[in-house]
N, C-alpha and C positions, 0 to 999 in steps of 0.2 A: 116276484119271479112266478109264474105258475108251472111248476115242476110236472104235472101232468102232460104239458105241452114239449119237454124235455127230448130232443131226438133220441133214436134208439141206438144209436153208434155215434160217438163222439171221440175223434181221434184227439189223443194227447201226444204233444210233439215236445222232443226234446232241444232246447235252444242253448246256444253258448252264452247269450246275454240277455234275459229276460226285459229288460227295460227298452232296448235298443229294437227287438222282436214287437215289444209293445206298440212303440212308435211307428213301426212299419206297420203290423196288422190294424191299427186303429187308424192312423194318420192317413196312413196312402190305400191301404185295401177297403177301410171304413167298418171294420169290427168296433162292437160297443164292449166292452169289459162287463161281463155280468156280476163277476165276484172274484176277488183275490185272496190269497192264503200269503202273506209276505213271508211269515215265518216258516213257510216251506216253498218261498221262491217260485210260488204257481197263480197262473190268472184261467179263468175261463171266459172265453169271448164268445159274440154272436153277432151275425150279419145276414139277416133276412130269413133267420129262421135255420141257418147253419151254424153249430157251435163248433169250438174247438179250443181246447185246452193247450196250453204253454208252460212248462216248467222248465227253470234252469238245470242244465245237464249238472251239474258240481254243486246244487243247491241240497238245503237239506231235505229229511222226510224221506217217504220212499221211493227207491229208483229201482227199476228192473233192469237189470244188465244180463245179457246172456251173452256178451262179447265186448270188448274195448269199445267206448263210443271214439269213432274217430270224425273228423272234419270232412268233406261234408257230411253233417247227419241227413239222416232221411232217405239217404239212397235208396232206390227201388221202391218208394213211395209214390204216387200219386194220386193229389186230393182233387176233386172237381165241387168248385164251390156255383151252385147257378145264383145270378145277381139280377136284378131288373136292368142294370144300365152297363153291361160290362165295357162298354167303349169309354164310359166315364172311368170307371176304376181304372182300365189299360191307361188312358191319360195320365192320370193321377201316378201311376207306377215308373211310365217314361219320363214325367216331369220331374220325379224325384230322384232321376239318373239311374236307374236299373235299365237292365239290359234282357229281354224277355230270351230264354234259351229256345223258344219255339216262335215265331210273329204269330199274332193274333189272328184266324181264319175261322170261315164257316166251315163245319163239317155236317155231314149226312152220315147217321149211324142208322143201322138195322137192326131193329129190336122184334125177334120172332118174323113175322110176315108185313110188319109196319117200318117204314122209314122215318126218321125226324132229323130235322137240319135244325142244328145249333151254333149259336153264333157265342 
């Protein structure tokens, strides 16, 4: 692993079940596991340059709690992960039986004076 190419910001998400979450992120979304610390119930994942850390909310090791953790976790957080083939990732998601909160759609966003269309 080349740490000089690590992203400058890596979200670390609390999950209720690390193994179930690893199945979702690796088999459904296509992430690979960069490294794990099983003794801390922790894993670092990568997908096309995007990194994500997962840790069991009730696991051992350091946990940063500022308030009680109540399901669903991550309320108020929105992660955008750019991938080469979003339609393939979306199909895997649907095939696994998940229901998207918002349907897949093409959107145009303005960034200063330029508009960029994303799907």
